[in-house]
C-alpha positions in Angstrom: 139.1 -144.8 -34.7 142.7 -144.2 -35.6 145.0 -142.3 -33.1 145.5 -139.6 -35.7 141.8 -139.0 -36.1 141.3 -139.0 -32.4 144.1 -136.4 -32.1 142.4 -134.2 -34.7 139.0 -134.4 -33.0 140.6 -133.6 -29.7 142.4 -130.5 -31.2 139.1 -129.4 -32.8 137.4 -129.7 -29.4 140.0 -127.5 -27.7 138.9 -124.6 -30.1 135.3 -124.6 -29.0 133.7 -122.2 -26.6 133.5 -123.8 -23.3 130.1 -122.6 -22.1 126.8 -121.5 -23.5 125.5 -118.0 -23.7 126.9 -114.7 -25.1 130.6 -115.2 -24.3 131.4 -111.6 -23.6 128.6 -111.3 -21.1 127.9 -114.7 -19.4 131.3 -115.8 -18.4 133.3 -113.7 -15.8 137.0 -113.4 -16.2 139.4 -114.4 -13.5 141.4 -111.3 -12.6 142.9 -112.5 -9.4 143.0 -109.7 -6.7 143.0 -106.9 -9.2 140.6 -104.0 -8.6 137.5 -103.7 -10.8 134.0 -102.3 -10.5 132.2 -103.4 -7.2 130.7 -106.8 -7.5 128.6 -109.0 -5.4 129.6 -112.3 -3.7 127.6 -114.6 -5.8 129.3 -117.0 -8.2 126.9 -116.4 -11.1 127.6 -114.3 -14.2 125.4 -111.4 -13.1 126.3 -110.9 -9.5 125.9 -107.2 -9.4 126.4 -105.4 -6.1 122.9 -104.1 -5.3 124.3 -101.2 -3.2 126.4 -99.8 -6.0 125.2 -96.6 -7.6 124.9 -97.3 -11.3 125.2 -93.6 -12.1 128.9 -93.9 -11.0 129.6 -96.5 -13.7 131.1 -94.2 -16.4 133.4 -92.3 -14.1 134.5 -95.4 -12.1 135.1 -97.4 -15.3 137.2 -94.8 -16.9 139.3 -94.4 -13.8 140.0 -98.1 -13.7 141.1 -98.2 -17.3 144.4 -96.6 -16.8 147.5 -97.2 -19.0 148.8 -99.8 -16.6 145.7 -101.8 -16.3 146.1 -105.3 -17.7 143.8 -106.4 -20.6 142.1 -109.1 -18.6 141.2 -106.5 -15.9 139.9 -104.2 -18.7 137.7 -107.0 -20.1 136.1 -107.9 -16.7 135.6 -104.2 -15.8 133.9 -103.5 -19.1 131.8 -106.7 -18.7 130.6 -105.5 -15.3 129.9 -102.0 -16.8 127.7 -103.6 -19.4 125.7 -105.5 -16.8 125.2 -102.5 -14.6 124.1 -100.6 -17.8 121.4 -103.2 -18.2 119.5 -101.5 -15.3 120.7 -97.9 -16.2 120.9 -97.4 -19.9 121.8 -93.8 -19.5 125.0 -94.8 -17.7 125.8 -97.2 -20.5 125.2 -94.6 -23.1 127.4 -92.1 -21.2 130.3 -94.6 -20.9 130.0 -95.5 -24.6 130.1 -91.8 -25.6 133.1 -91.2 -23.5 135.0 -94.2 -24.7 134.1 -93.0 -28.3 135.3 -89.5 -27.7 138.5 -90.9 -26.3 139.1 -93.1 -29.3 138.2 -90.3 -31.7 140.7 -88.0 -30.0 143.6 -90.4 -30.6 142.4 -92.1 -33.8 144.3 -95.3 -34.4 147.4 -94.1 -32.5 146.4 -95.4 -29.0 145.9 -99.2 -28.7 144.1 -99.1 -25.4 141.6 -96.5 -26.4 140.7 -98.5 -29.4 140.6 -101.8 -27.4 138.3 -100.4 -24.7 135.9 -98.8 -27.2 135.8 -101.8 -29.4 135.4 -104.3 -26.5 132.5 -102.3 -25.0 130.8 -102.1 -28.4 131.1 -105.9 -28.9 129.8 -106.5 -25.4 126.8 -104.1 -25.9 126.0 -106.0 -29.1 125.9 -109.3 -27.3 123.5 -108.0 -24.6 120.7 -106.7 -26.8 118.6 -109.5 -25.6 118.6 -108.0 -22.1 118.8 -104.3 -23.0 116.0 -104.7 -25.5 117.7 -102.1 -27.7 121.0 -101.7 -29.6 123.2 -98.9 -28.3 126.0 -99.6 -30.8 124.3 -97.9 -33.8 125.6 -100.8 -35.9 129.3 -100.0 -35.2 131.4 -103.2 -35.2 133.6 -103.3 -32.1 135.8 -106.1 -33.5 137.3 -103.6 -36.0 138.6 -101.4 -33.1 140.1 -104.4 -31.3 141.9 -105.2 -34.5 143.2 -101.7 -34.6 144.5 -102.2 -31.1 146.2 -105.4 -32.1 148.0 -103.6 -35.0 150.0 -102.0 -32.2 150.4 -105.1 -30.2 150.3 -108.0 -32.7 151.9 -110.4 -30.2 149.6 -109.6 -27.2 148.2 -112.9 -26.0 145.6 -111.1 -23.8 144.3 -109.0 -26.7 144.2 -112.1 -29.0 142.2 -113.8 -26.2 139.7 -111.0 -26.2 139.6 -111.0 -30.0 138.9 -114.8 -30.0 136.0 -114.3 -27.7 134.6 -111.6 -29.8 135.1 -113.6 -33.0 133.1 -116.5 -31.4 129.8 -114.7 -31.5 128.9 -114.1 -34.3 131.2 -116.8 -35.4 134.2 -115.8 -37.5 135.8 -119.3 -37.6 139.1 -118.5 -39.2 139.7 -115.3 -37.3 138.7 -116.9 -34.0 141.1 -119.8 -34.5 144.0 -117.6 -35.4 143.4 -115.4 -32.3 143.1 -118.4 -30.1 146.3 -120.0 -31.3 148.2 -116.7 -30.6 146.6 -116.4 -27.1 147.7 -120.0 -26.3 151.3 -119.1 -27.3 151.7 -117.2 -24.0 154.3 -118.6 -21.8 154.2 -118.4 -18.0 151.0 -116.4 -17.9 149.1 -118.4 -15.3 146.1 -116.0 -15.1 145.6 -116.1 -18.9 146.0 -119.8 -19.0 143.2 -120.1 -16.4 140.9 -117.9 -18.5 141.6 -119.8 -21.6 140.8 -123.0 -19.8 137.5 -121.6 -18.4 136.4 -119.9 -21.7 137.5 -122.5 -24.3 137.4 -126.3 -23.9 
């Protein structure tokens, strides 16, 4: 095998999803010491805190999604909200409705409102197998994340999120473009760790 071919295969390998399972659900994000929804001490993907009241998910999630909250923290917070919603669909519906109302009120003028709504929709779509129902009503969350990126086209964290969404179902060209832009980040140690854990 030539060195050139070996290099191509290596580069192709770096664009693949690192782990099996729905990528928005089954792979926690490293958010350092940032605050998110309460979580258990287990190392698995579904280490919910059994003492946490799931009816608090909508209010607690929205409180955590402030304008200064980094995108990676938003992603992990919404991932946890989706998993708590698996045992309390009413909480998931309530949070989805409030995120939708917030997005509708601002239209395309607020990047974070669009990102949060789109990311939650995409996550709900990937967890149908556990919910046993589709709460999204067929709305494509990826579209809203793209609306958010229209405001922040150079955001490595948003491109990281979009790359994961575009991995399932696979949108190869879009996923690769987002991934290349996410990897362009310089001196973002936390994002680099997440890229390493989520993509080989």
